[in-house]
C-alpha positions as CSV (number, residue, x, y, z in Angstrom):
1,X,24.0,-43.7,36.5
2,X,20.3,-43.2,36.8
3,X,20.9,-40.4,39.2
4,X,23.3,-38.8,36.7
5,X,20.7,-39.0,33.9
6,X,18.0,-37.5,36.1
7,X,20.2,-34.7,37.1
8,X,21.2,-34.1,33.5
9,X,17.5,-33.9,32.5
10,X,16.8,-31.5,35.2
11,X,19.7,-29.3,34.1
12,X,18.5,-29.5,30.6
13,X,14.9,-28.6,31.5
14,X,16.2,-25.7,33.6
15,X,18.2,-24.3,30.8
16,X,15.3,-24.7,28.4
17,X,13.0,-22.8,30.8
18,X,15.6,-20.1,31.2
19,X,16.0,-19.8,27.5
20,X,12.3,-19.6,26.8
21,X,11.7,-17.0,29.4
22,X,14.8,-14.8,28.9
23,X,15.8,-14.8,25.3
24,X,12.6,-13.3,23.8
25,X,11.9,-9.6,24.0
26,X,8.5,-8.5,25.0
27,X,7.0,-6.2,22.3
28,X,6.1,-2.8,23.6
29,X,4.2,-0.2,21.6
30,X,6.6,2.7,20.7
31,X,5.8,6.0,22.5
32,X,3.8,8.2,20.3
33,X,3.6,12.0,20.7
34,X,0.7,13.4,18.7
35,X,1.0,17.1,18.0
36,X,-1.8,19.4,19.3
37,X,-2.9,20.1,15.7
38,X,-4.3,16.6,15.6
39,X,-6.1,16.9,18.9
40,X,-9.5,16.5,17.2
41,X,-8.5,13.0,16.1
42,X,-7.1,12.0,19.4
43,X,-5.0,8.8,19.5
44,X,-7.2,5.9,20.5
45,X,-6.3,3.2,23.0
46,X,-6.2,0.7,20.2
47,X,-3.2,2.4,18.8
48,X,-1.5,2.5,22.1
49,X,-1.9,-1.3,22.6
50,X,-0.8,-3.4,19.8
51,X,-3.4,-5.8,18.6
52,X,-4.4,-7.7,15.5
53,X,-8.1,-7.5,16.4
54,X,-10.1,-5.9,13.6
55,X,-11.5,-2.4,14.2
56,X,-15.2,-2.1,13.8
57,X,-16.0,-1.0,10.3
58,X,-17.5,2.5,9.9
59,X,-17.4,2.4,6.1
60,X,-17.7,-0.4,3.5
61,X,-14.6,-2.1,2.3
62,X,-15.2,-1.3,-1.3
63,X,-15.7,2.4,-0.6
64,X,-15.8,3.3,-4.3
65,X,-19.2,1.7,-4.7
66,X,-20.6,4.6,-2.6
67,X,-20.3,6.8,-5.7
68,X,-23.1,4.7,-7.3
69,X,-21.3,4.6,-10.7
70,X,-21.5,1.1,-12.3
71,X,-19.0,2.0,-15.0
72,X,-16.4,3.0,-12.3
73,X,-17.0,-0.2,-10.4
74,X,-16.4,-2.3,-13.5
75,X,-13.3,-0.4,-14.4
76,X,-11.8,-0.9,-10.9
77,X,-12.7,-4.6,-10.9
78,X,-10.8,-4.9,-14.2
79,X,-7.8,-3.1,-12.9
80,X,-7.5,-5.2,-9.7
81,X,-7.6,-8.4,-11.9
82,X,-5.2,-7.4,-14.7
83,X,-2.8,-4.8,-13.3
84,X,0.9,-5.9,-13.4
85,X,1.8,-4.1,-10.1
86,X,-0.8,-6.3,-8.3
87,X,0.7,-9.4,-10.0
88,X,4.2,-8.5,-8.9
89,X,3.0,-7.8,-5.3
90,X,1.2,-11.2,-5.3
91,X,4.4,-13.0,-6.3
92,X,6.3,-11.2,-3.6
93,X,3.8,-12.2,-1.1
94,X,3.9,-15.9,-2.2
95,X,7.6,-15.8,-1.8
96,X,7.3,-14.4,1.7
97,X,4.7,-17.1,2.6
98,X,7.1,-19.8,1.3
99,X,10.0,-18.4,3.3
100,X,7.7,-18.4,6.4
101,X,6.9,-22.0,5.8
102,X,10.6,-22.9,5.6
103,X,11.3,-21.2,8.9
104,X,8.3,-22.9,10.6
105,X,9.5,-26.3,9.3
106,X,12.7,-25.9,11.3
107,X,10.6,-26.3,14.5
108,X,9.8,-30.0,13.7
109,X,12.2,-32.9,13.5
110,X,13.8,-33.6,10.2
111,X,13.5,-37.1,8.8
112,X,16.5,-38.5,6.9
113,X,16.7,-41.7,4.8
114,X,19.8,-43.5,3.5
115,X,20.3,-46.6,1.5
116,X,23.5,-48.5,0.5
117,X,24.3,-51.8,-1.2
118,X,27.6,-53.7,-1.8
119,X,28.6,-56.7,-3.9
120,X,31.7,-58.9,-3.3
121,X,33.2,-61.6,-5.5
122,X,36.0,-64.0,-4.6
123,X,38.0,-65.0,-7.6
124,X,39.7,-67.9,-5.8
125,X,36.6,-69.6,-4.6
126,X,34.2,-68.2,-7.2
127,X,31.8,-67.3,-4.5
128,X,30.0,-63.9,-4.2
129,X,28.2,-62.0,-1.5
130,X,25.7,-59.2,-1.7
131,X,24.5,-56.9,1.1
132,X,21.9,-54.1,1.4
133,X,21.2,-51.7,4.2
134,X,18.8,-48.9,4.8
135,X,18.8,-46.2,7.5
136,X,16.2,-43.9,9.0
137,X,17.3,-41.0,11.1
138,X,15.8,-38.0,12.9
139,X,17.4,-34.7,13.6
140,X,16.0,-32.0,15.8
141,X,17.5,-28.8,17.1
142,X,16.7,-28.3,20.8
143,X,15.5,-24.7,20.7
144,X,17.0,-23.8,24.2
145,X,17.1,-20.0,23.5
146,X,14.1,-19.7,21.2
147,X,16.3,-18.9,18.2
148,X,14.3,-21.2,15.8
149,X,11.0,-19.8,17.2
150,X,12.3,-16.2,16.8
151,X,13.3,-16.8,13.2
152,X,9.9,-18.5,12.4
153,X,8.1,-15.5,14.0
154,X,10.2,-13.0,12.0
155,X,9.4,-14.8,8.8
156,X,5.7,-15.0,9.6
157,X,5.5,-11.3,10.5
158,X,7.5,-10.4,7.4
159,X,4.9,-12.3,5.3
160,X,2.1,-10.4,7.0
161,X,3.9,-7.2,6.1
162,X,4.1,-8.3,2.5
163,X,0.4,-9.0,2.5
164,X,-0.3,-5.5,3.8
165,X,2.1,-4.0,1.2
166,X,0.1,-5.8,-1.5
167,X,-3.1,-4.3,0.0
168,X,-1.5,-0.9,0.0
169,X,-0.7,-1.2,-3.7
170,X,-4.3,-2.2,-4.4
171,X,-5.7,0.7,-2.5
172,X,-3.4,3.1,-4.4
173,X,-4.5,1.6,-7.7
174,X,-8.1,2.0,-6.8
175,X,-7.6,5.7,-6.1
176,X,-5.4,6.2,-9.2
177,X,-8.0,4.4,-11.4
178,X,-10.9,6.5,-10.0
179,X,-8.9,9.7,-10.4
180,X,-8.1,8.9,-14.0
181,X,-11.7,7.9,-14.7
182,X,-13.0,11.2,-13.3
183,X,-10.3,13.1,-15.2
184,X,-11.4,11.6,-18.5
185,X,-15.0,12.6,-17.7
186,X,-13.8,16.1,-16.7
187,X,-11.8,16.6,-19.8
188,X,-14.6,15.4,-22.0
189,X,-16.8,18.1,-20.4
190,X,-14.1,20.7,-20.8
191,X,-13.8,19.8,-24.4
192,X,-17.5,20.1,-24.9
193,X,-17.4,23.6,-23.3
194,X,-14.5,24.7,-25.5
195,X,-16.2,23.5,-28.6
196,X,-19.3,25.5,-27.6
197,X,-17.1,28.5,-26.9
198,X,-15.4,28.2,-30.3
199,X,-18.8,28.2,-32.0
200,X,-19.6,31.4,-30.0
201,X,-16.3,33.0,-31.0
202,X,-16.8,32.2,-34.6
203,X,-20.2,33.7,-34.5
204,X,-18.9,36.9,-32.9
205,X,-16.0,37.1,-35.4
206,X,-18.4,36.9,-38.3
207,X,-20.7,39.5,-36.7
208,X,-17.7,41.8,-36.2
209,X,-16.5,41.5,-39.7
210,X,-20.0,42.2,-41.0
211,X,-20.2,45.3,-38.9
212,X,-16.8,46.4,-40.0
213,X,-17.9,46.2,-43.6
214,X,-20.9,48.3,-42.7
215,X,-18.7,50.8,-41.0
216,X,-20.0,50.1,-37.5
217,X,-16.8,48.5,-36.2
218,X,-13.1,49.3,-36.5
219,X,-10.4,46.9,-37.7
220,X,-9.2,46.6,-34.0
221,X,-12.4,45.1,-33.0
222,X,-12.1,42.6,-35.9
223,X,-8.6,41.6,-34.7
224,X,-9.8,41.3,-31.1
225,X,-12.6,38.9,-32.1
226,X,-10.2,36.8,-34.1
227,X,-7.7,36.7,-31.2
228,X,-10.4,35.3,-28.9
229,X,-11.1,32.6,-31.4
230,X,-7.4,31.6,-31.7
231,X,-7.1,31.4,-27.9
232,X,-10.1,29.0,-27.8
233,X,-8.6,26.8,-30.6
234,X,-5.3,26.5,-28.7
235,X,-7.1,25.5,-25.5
236,X,-8.9,22.8,-27.5
237,X,-5.7,21.3,-28.7
238,X,-4.2,21.3,-25.2
239,X,-7.3,19.6,-23.7
240,X,-7.2,17.0,-26.4
241,X,-3.6,16.2,-25.5
242,X,-4.5,15.9,-21.9
243,X,-7.4,13.6,-22.6
244,X,-5.2,11.4,-24.7
245,X,-2.6,11.1,-21.9
246,X,-5.3,10.3,-19.3
247,X,-6.7,7.5,-21.5
248,X,-3.2,6.1,-22.1
249,X,-2.6,6.1,-18.3
250,X,-5.8,4.1,-17.8
251,X,-4.7,1.7,-20.6
252,X,-1.5,1.0,-18.7
253,X,-3.3,0.3,-15.5
254,X,-5.6,-2.1,-17.4
255,X,-2.9,-3.6,-19.5
256,X,-5.1,-3.1,-22.5
257,X,-6.5,-0.1,-24.5
258,X,-9.4,1.6,-22.7
259,X,-11.7,1.4,-25.8
260,X,-11.4,-2.4,-25.6
261,X,-13.0,-2.6,-22.2
262,X,-16.3,-1.3,-23.4
263,X,-16.3,1.4,-20.7
264,X,-16.9,5.0,-21.7
265,X,-17.5,8.1,-19.7
266,X,-18.5,11.5,-21.1
267,X,-19.2,13.5,-18.0
268,X,-18.9,13.6,-14.2
269,X,-21.8,12.1,-12.4
270,X,-24.5,14.5,-11.4
271,X,-25.3,12.5,-8.3
272,X,-24.4,13.9,-4.9
273,X,-20.8,13.1,-3.8
274,X,-20.9,10.7,-0.8
275,X,-19.8,12.2,2.5
276,X,-17.9,10.9,5.5
277,X,-20.1,10.2,8.5
278,X,-19.5,12.3,11.6
279,X,-18.0,10.6,14.6
280,X,-15.8,8.1,12.7
281,X,-13.2,6.8,15.3
282,X,-9.5,7.4,14.7
283,X,-9.0,3.7,15.2
284,X,-9.8,3.4,11.5
285,X,-6.3,4.4,10.8
286,X,-5.2,1.1,12.1
287,X,-6.9,-0.5,9.1
288,X,-4.6,1.3,6.8
289,X,-2.3,-1.3,5.1
290,X,0.7,1.0,5.3
291,X,0.3,1.4,9.1
292,X,-0.3,-2.4,9.6
293,X,2.7,-3.2,7.3
294,X,5.0,-1.0,9.3
295,X,3.8,-2.5,12.5
296,X,4.4,-6.1,11.3
297,X,7.9,-5.0,10.0
298,X,8.6,-3.6,13.5
299,X,7.6,-6.8,15.2
300,X,9.5,-8.9,12.7
301,X,12.7,-6.9,13.2
302,X,12.3,-7.4,17.0
303,X,12.1,-11.2,16.5
304,X,15.1,-11.1,14.1
305,X,17.0,-9.2,16.8
306,X,16.3,-11.9,19.3
307,X,17.4,-14.6,16.8
308,X,20.7,-12.8,16.3
309,X,21.3,-12.7,20.0
310,X,20.4,-16.4,20.5
311,X,22.5,-17.4,17.6
312,X,25.7,-16.9,19.6
313,X,24.5,-19.3,22.3
314,X,25.2,-23.0,22.3
315,X,23.2,-25.0,19.7
316,X,22.3,-28.6,20.6
317,X,21.0,-30.9,17.9
318,X,19.4,-34.2,18.9
319,X,19.9,-36.9,16.4
320,X,18.9,-40.6,16.4
321,X,19.0,-43.5,14.1
322,X,16.0,-45.8,14.5
323,X,15.8,-46.3,18.3
324,X,19.4,-45.5,19.3
325,X,20.5,-42.1,20.5
326,X,23.4,-40.2,19.0
327,X,26.8,-39.9,20.8
328,X,26.2,-36.2,21.3
329,X,23.0,-36.8,23.1
330,X,24.6,-39.6,25.2
331,X,27.5,-37.2,26.1
332,X,25.0,-34.5,27.1
333,X,23.1,-36.9,29.4
334,X,26.3,-38.3,31.0
335,X,28.1,-34.9,31.5
336,X,25.8,-31.9,30.7
337,X,28.2,-29.4,32.3
338,X,31.2,-30.4,30.3
339,X,29.1,-30.7,27.1
340,X,27.4,-27.4,27.4
341,X,30.4,-25.7,28.8
342,X,32.5,-26.3,25.7
343,X,29.8,-24.6,23.6
344,X,29.4,-21.7,26.0
345,X,33.0,-20.7,25.3
346,X,32.3,-20.1,21.6
347,X,30.5,-16.8,21.9
348,X,33.5,-15.3,23.8
349,X,35.8,-16.4,20.9
350,X,33.6,-14.4,18.6
351,X,32.9,-11.6,21.0
352,X,33.7,-8.8,18.6
353,X,31.6,-10.2,15.8
354,X,28.8,-10.9,18.2
355,X,28.7,-7.4,19.6
356,X,28.8,-5.9,16.1
357,X,25.9,-8.1,14.8
358,X,23.9,-7.4,17.9
359,X,24.5,-3.7,17.4
360,X,23.4,-3.9,13.8
361,X,20.2,-5.8,14.7
362,X,19.5,-3.2,17.5
363,X,19.8,-0.3,15.0
364,X,17.6,-2.2,12.5
365,X,15.0,-2.4,15.3
366,X,15.3,1.3,16.2
367,X,14.9,2.2,12.5
368,X,11.7,0.1,12.3
369,X,10.4,1.9,15.4
370,X,11.0,5.3,13.7
371,X,9.5,4.1,10.5
372,X,6.3,2.9,12.3
373,X,6.0,6.2,14.2
374,X,6.5,8.2,11.0
375,X,4.0,6.1,9.2
376,X,1.4,6.7,11.8
377,X,2.1,10.4,12.1
378,X,1.9,10.7,8.3
379,X,-1.5,9.0,8.4
380,X,-2.8,11.5,10.9
381,X,-1.3,14.4,8.8
382,X,-2.8,13.0,5.6
383,X,-6.3,12.7,7.0
384,X,-6.1,16.2,8.5
385,X,-5.0,17.7,5.2
386,X,-7.7,15.9,3.2
387,X,-10.4,16.9,5.6
388,X,-9.2,20.5,5.2
389,X,-9.1,20.2,1.4
390,X,-12.6,18.7,1.3
391,X,-13.9,21.6,3.4
392,X,-12.3,24.2,1.0
393,X,-13.4,22.4,-2.2
394,X,-16.9,22.2,-0.9
395,X,-16.9,25.9,-0.1
396,X,-15.2,26.9,-3.4
397,X,-17.8,24.9,-5.3
398,X,-20.6,27.0,-3.8
399,X,-18.8,30.2,-4.5
400,X,-18.1,29.3,-8.1
401,X,-21.8,28.4,-8.7
402,X,-22.8,31.9,-7.5
403,X,-20.1,33.5,-9.6
404,X,-21.2,31.6,-12.6
405,X,-24.8,32.8,-12.2
406,X,-23.6,36.4,-12.0
407,X,-21.1,36.0,-14.9
408,X,-23.8,34.7,-17.2
409,X,-26.0,37.7,-16.5
410,X,-23.1,40.2,-17.0
411,X,-22.3,38.5,-20.3
412,X,-25.9,38.9,-21.4
413,X,-25.9,42.6,-20.5
414,X,-22.7,43.3,-22.4
415,X,-24.0,41.4,-25.4
416,X,-27.1,43.5,-25.5
417,X,-25.2,46.7,-25.1
418,X,-22.8,45.8,-27.9
419,X,-25.7,44.9,-30.2
420,X,-27.3,48.3,-29.7
421,X,-23.9,50.1,-30.0
422,X,-23.7,51.2,-26.4
423,X,-20.3,49.5,-25.7
424,X,-17.3,48.1,-27.5
425,X,-16.8,44.5,-28.4
426,X,-13.9,44.1,-26.1
427,X,-16.2,44.6,-23.1
428,X,-18.4,41.8,-24.4
429,X,-15.4,39.5,-25.1
430,X,-14.0,40.2,-21.6
431,X,-17.4,39.3,-20.0
432,X,-17.6,36.2,-22.1
433,X,-14.0,35.1,-21.1
434,X,-14.8,35.7,-17.5
435,X,-17.9,33.5,-17.7
436,X,-15.8,30.7,-19.5
437,X,-13.1,30.9,-16.8
438,X,-15.6,30.6,-14.0
439,X,-17.4,27.8,-15.8
440,X,-14.1,25.8,-16.1
441,X,-13.3,26.5,-12.5
442,X,-16.7,25.2,-11.4
443,X,-16.1,22.0,-13.4
444,X,-12.6,21.6,-12.0
445,X,-13.9,22.1,-8.5
446,X,-16.4,19.3,-9.0
447,X,-13.6,17.0,-10.3
448,X,-11.5,17.9,-7.2
449,X,-14.4,17.1,-4.9
450,X,-14.6,13.6,-6.3
451,X,-10.8,13.0,-6.1
452,X,-10.4,14.3,-2.5
453,X,-13.3,12.2,-1.3
454,X,-11.7,9.1,-2.8
455,X,-8.4,9.9,-1.2
456,X,-10.1,10.6,2.1
457,X,-11.8,7.2,2.0
458,X,-8.5,5.5,1.4
459,X,-6.6,7.5,4.0
460,X,-9.1,6.4,6.7
461,X,-8.3,2.8,6.0
462,X,-10.4,0.1,4.5
463,X,-10.8,-3.7,4.4
464,X,-8.9,-6.1,2.2
465,X,-9.8,-5.7,-1.4
466,X,-7.6,-8.3,-3.2
467,X,-8.1,-11.2,-0.8
468,X,-5.7,-13.8,0.6
469,X,-3.0,-15.6,-1.4
470,X,-2.0,-19.3,-1.0
471,X,1.7,-20.1,-1.2
472,X,2.3,-22.5,-4.1
């Protein structure tokens, strides 16, 4: 008998070792083929080898503080605290953490408690008898094929993906908040320009009418001056509508009216826009929450695939009441081949279902591989596009500044020529309109430089900005 038990234990240990070593797939980084167009941001070894190690920071986690704008910092802090999208993402993360806790709990024995009582009364003798009993039991699934471990890993990795999804939402909210903040400032400045232009147009219209009465101008020149004034008034109305919409969008992000925050902005900052340091490594892309989320989803899908495969292999649950073993355990120790053999037949009875489910899990894994690859490629493409956009906006800003200087001088010359009757008013109006257009383009270029810089900071990846969440 002792020899049989020893042999049974040996068989059991061998099966356990076989299951632990053969039923878990080794994660391998998907092959990545970076196009030549991204050669200047060559793929780093850190991307080739999956690792949870943090990449050395080359920019601060709260990158928006580099703009040195206290009002912007306060506004972003308020959005991160009060925004409903962050709140929903936090609830999703808490749910994922709880689910991971449930899966992890399956690794440990389950304790059961039972209690019963009975009462008997003999009518003939008039005697009675009472009895009470309690029972304590343990139940534990012997994870021969690492099915339980695979499910726990899948849940944990899914929770990590949810954490990164929440960070991605937070990063998007920061960029959206900053963009709307700068848009409000930009529109305030545009409105100030339009109001100044309307005052100029009104002055010109009065001057034209006065000269018309004196016989110096024609009725056509009067109409042209009035038409220029009407155009400015229409633009004023359009900008007021845009400003109202931008403020409403900020109010939605804040879950309260913007005016109640005590934050106001009237113009874009005149401070230099921060720049990206040269030589930043491409490993920073690994800090992007969307890239990390897709990687965790990939690894979670791989663990789920292993769990599906292991689910069709025999499951052995060890149970015991107090110090006695269950009959299933005793049967296993007495005759392991017969006990396990009856279970091994089951997958063949469900062969079709097993093959279909394994095929589905394999497709899920391949889809996760494609998603991870696409996410990383899109990250490279986004950074490349933003670097190009930044270069062009910087160049355009310099050109617009030179054009504006020339346009102001041209407008001054035509104003002088009209005053002395050397040219018609339409020439002066055209010069004035050209100066206004260039001035608006210069301001818009400044706004775009702020926005593209913020998007570039985000695209390069940053640290966690909303912090951890504890499952409740």
